C-alpha positions in Angstrom: -26.7 30.5 36.1 -28.7 28.3 33.7 -31.3 26.0 35.1 -29.2 22.8 34.8 -26.3 24.5 36.6 -28.6 25.9 39.3 -29.9 22.4 40.0 -26.4 21.1 40.2 -25.3 23.9 42.5 -28.3 23.9 44.8 -27.2 21.0 47.1 -23.6 22.3 47.1 -24.7 25.8 48.2 -27.1 24.3 50.8 -24.3 22.3 52.4 -21.8 25.2 52.1 -19.5 23.1 49.9 -19.7 26.1 47.7 -20.5 29.7 48.7 -22.0 32.3 46.4 -20.1 35.5 47.1 -22.0 37.8 44.7 -25.8 38.0 44.6 -25.9 37.7 40.8 -24.1 34.4 41.0 -21.1 35.6 39.2 -18.6 34.4 41.8 -18.4 31.2 43.7 -15.9 30.1 46.4 -15.1 26.6 47.4 -16.2 25.9 51.0 -12.8 24.5 52.0 -11.1 27.6 50.7 -13.6 29.8 52.5 -13.2 28.0 55.8 -9.4 28.5 55.5 -10.1 32.2 55.0 -12.3 32.3 58.1 -9.5 30.6 60.1 -7.0 33.2 58.9 -9.4 36.0 60.0 -9.9 34.6 63.5 -6.2 33.9 63.9 -5.4 37.6 62.9 -8.0 38.8 65.4 -6.7 36.5 68.2 -3.2 37.7 67.7 -4.2 41.3 67.6 -6.3 41.0 70.8 -3.4 39.3 72.6 -0.9 42.0 71.5 -3.2 45.0 72.0 -5.7 44.1 74.8 -6.9 47.7 75.3 -7.9 48.1 71.7 -11.5 47.1 70.8 -10.5 45.4 67.5 -9.2 46.0 64.0 -10.6 48.3 61.3 -12.1 46.6 58.2 -9.6 48.1 55.9 -6.7 46.8 58.0 -8.3 43.4 58.1 -8.4 43.4 54.3 -4.7 44.4 54.1 -3.8 41.6 56.5 -5.7 39.0 54.6 -3.7 39.8 51.5 -4.2 40.7 47.9 -6.3 37.6 47.2 -9.1 39.1 49.2 -10.7 41.9 47.3 -13.4 44.3 48.6 -16.4 42.2 47.7 -15.0 39.0 49.1 -14.0 40.9 52.3 -17.5 42.3 52.8 -19.0 38.8 52.2 -16.6 37.3 54.7 -17.4 39.9 57.3 -21.1 39.7 56.8 -21.2 35.9 56.8 -18.8 35.5 59.8 -20.7 38.1 61.7 -24.0 36.5 61.0 -22.7 33.1 62.2 -21.3 34.6 65.4 -17.6 33.9 64.5 -16.8 37.6 64.7 -18.4 40.9 65.8 -18.4 44.0 63.6 -19.3 47.3 65.3 -18.9 50.7 63.8 -16.4 49.4 61.3 -14.3 47.6 63.9 -13.9 43.8 63.8 -13.3 41.7 67.0 -13.8 38.2 68.3 -17.0 37.7 70.3 -15.3 37.1 73.6 -12.9 40.0 73.5 -13.2 42.7 76.1 -10.8 45.6 76.6 -8.5 44.7 79.4 -6.2 47.0 81.3 -2.9 45.8 82.9 -1.7 47.6 86.0 0.4 50.1 84.1 -2.4 50.7 81.6 -4.8 51.4 84.5 -2.4 53.8 86.3 -1.8 55.8 83.1 -5.5 56.0 82.5 -6.3 57.1 86.0 -3.6 59.7 85.9 -4.7 61.1 82.6 -8.4 61.2 83.5 -7.6 63.0 86.8 -5.2 65.4 85.0 -7.8 66.4 82.4 -10.6 66.7 84.9 -8.6 69.0 87.2 -7.2 71.0 84.3 -10.6 72.1 83.1 -10.2 74.4 80.1 -6.4 74.7 80.5 -5.1 71.2 79.8 -1.5 70.3 79.2 -0.2 70.0 75.7 0.7 66.5 74.4 4.4 67.0 74.9 3.8 68.1 78.5 1.7 65.0 79.1 4.4 62.7 77.8 6.9 64.6 80.0 4.7 64.2 83.1 4.3 60.4 82.3 7.9 59.9 81.3 8.2 56.8 83.5 5.8 55.0 81.1 6.5 54.2 77.4 5.3 57.0 75.1 3.4 54.4 73.0 1.4 53.4 76.0 0.4 57.0 76.8 -0.5 57.5 73.2 -2.6 54.4 73.2 -4.5 55.3 76.4 -5.2 58.8 75.0 -6.8 57.1 72.0 -8.9 54.9 74.3 -10.1 57.9 76.3 -10.9 59.8 73.2 -12.8 56.9 71.7 -14.8 56.5 74.9 -15.7 60.2 74.9 -13.9 61.0 78.1 -11.7 63.5 76.4 -12.0 65.4 73.1 -9.1 66.2 70.7 -9.5 69.9 69.8 -6.1 70.3 68.0 -3.0 68.3 67.2 -1.6 69.3 70.6 -4.6 69.7 72.9 -7.2 67.4 74.4 -10.0 68.7 76.7 -12.1 66.9 79.3 -15.4 66.2 77.6 -17.6 67.5 80.3 -15.8 70.8 80.7 -15.9 71.2 76.9 -19.6 70.5 76.8 -20.2 73.2 79.5 -18.2 75.7 77.5 -20.1 74.9 74.3 -23.4 75.5 76.1 -22.1 78.8 77.5 -20.9 79.9 74.0 -24.2 79.0 72.5 -26.1 80.9 75.1 -23.9 84.0 74.6 -24.3 83.9 70.8 -28.1 83.4 71.1 -28.3 86.5 73.3 -25.6 88.7 71.6 -25.5 87.4 68.1 -21.8 87.4 67.6 -18.4 87.2 69.4 -14.8 88.0 68.4 -11.6 86.5 69.7 -11.2 89.1 72.4 -14.8 88.6 73.5 -14.3 84.8 73.7 -11.2 85.3 75.8 -13.2 87.5 78.1 -16.1 85.0 78.3 -13.8 82.1 79.1 -10.8 83.8 80.9 -8.5 81.9 78.6 -5.3 83.0 76.8 -4.8 82.7 73.1 -3.0 79.4 73.7 -6.4 77.8 74.4 -9.0 80.3 73.0 -7.9 80.1 69.4 -7.8 76.3 69.1 -11.2 76.2 70.8 -12.8 78.8 68.5 -11.4 76.8 65.5 -12.8 73.6 67.0 -16.3 75.1 67.4 -16.1 76.2 63.7 -15.2 72.6 62.7 -18.1 71.3 64.8 -20.3 73.6 62.8 -21.5 75.3 66.0 -20.1 78.6 64.9 -19.4 80.3 61.6 -16.6 82.7 61.1 -17.5 85.9 59.4 -14.5 88.2 59.2 -13.0 88.4 62.7 -16.3 87.4 64.4 -18.2 84.2 65.0 -21.9 83.7 64.8 -24.1 80.7 65.4 -24.2 78.6 62.3 -27.8 78.5 61.0 -28.7 81.1 63.6 
């Protein structure tokens, strides 16, 4: 801005009658229009929390889509930074929520969660496939079971190893430690050796080997695995 315009804008910016969206001053937003945008944002979040109480919040990209085409990336980021700084919203790991929101489980939600946690803990390294889980919990809506699986994965209770298989996180961590110790001592392992180490069939051993490859614990060389970076 030129000096005369800067002097004119200074009191407006100070009172938030006008907001400067971009640091170089190339874009301004009227305070009233901006407050309307904040109200839309909080209304979207309030409605989402009401409909999905076990979800922590909404991803930033989805927020942008819900606010509409008039809110581009720069305006969205300004809105999220400003509203977060003022305490209107909370942004954590790319997820947006209202400050007072806490994940709440209804009775059915809690029963499904407890059933799944117990099932995975007892199954160890031989968990049921997704379709088997849905069959076991057929009395509950499939969407609810899917949602609780997502919650458990997000909280680190279970780990998704493939499209069809989740594993209890503590059992999987123990297996990872055992595999790392084996490879440190022996240098390599093949699929048959992994089956012998774990006592698992191909149904579980192959997805697990591929998972450890993706985690960059192991590196596949021919038909064997070695420690990555080892």
